[in-house]
C-alpha positions, 0 to 999 in steps of 0.5 A: 283144641276146640276153638281157633282164632287167626289174626291177619295183617299185611306182612305178618310182622307188625299188627297181627303178631301183636294181636296174636301175643296180646290175645293169647295172653288174654286167653291164658289169663281167662284160663281158656288156653286149653280150649282156644288156639291163637295164631297169625298170618299175613295176606302177602309173602314179603316177610315169610320166615322172618321174626316180628318187627323189632319195634313190635317185639320191643313194645310187646315185651315192655308191656309184659307180653311174650312173643315168639313169631315167624311170619307166614302167609294165610292159606285158603285151606285154613278156613276149614279149621278156623272159627274166626279170622280177625282182619286188622283193616278193611283191606285185609277183610276184603282180601280174606273174604274174597279168598274164602271158599264158601259164604260160611267161611267169609262170615268167619272174617271180622275186623278186630276193632269191631269188638271195641264198642268205643272205637269210632274207626275200625281200622288198626293203622299199619305202624311199619313206616312210622315211628315207635309211637305208631306201634304203641298206638297199635298195641293200645287198639289191640288191647282195647279190642281184645277185651270184647273179642275175648268175651265173644270167644268165651261165649262161643266156647261156652255155647259149644260146651253146654 
């Protein structure tokens, strides 16, 4: 695998598995699945070993996305193998940059919605404590940002191949 992207939220059961599933589908649709690896993790260990939240699974499946997921915690050692670490909100961004062993690794951490040129707020709100509409809103934000993220990843991948 040539290029690796990891999405990170708090517990790795709502936002980051949703972003992982959506982005993986975009990567496959673009024909880049042999060049780009996609995964996700959380900043905390509350849900390690659990499946994605049932509301996440439901919203994804109803919108045509496949999801097989087991929650895990992001580990500092992963920076060495990752090209991009995509944070879902500013708290994750800060935590991941503090965890990064080098300045170069810290520069790999970006906010997902920074890839959505129409976004006025770069946060993807945590839908966990709300209703289904929060999960649907989360999916919309993830889908919109994934278009720009895919363009950036494609440019990086093509730059490496050239």
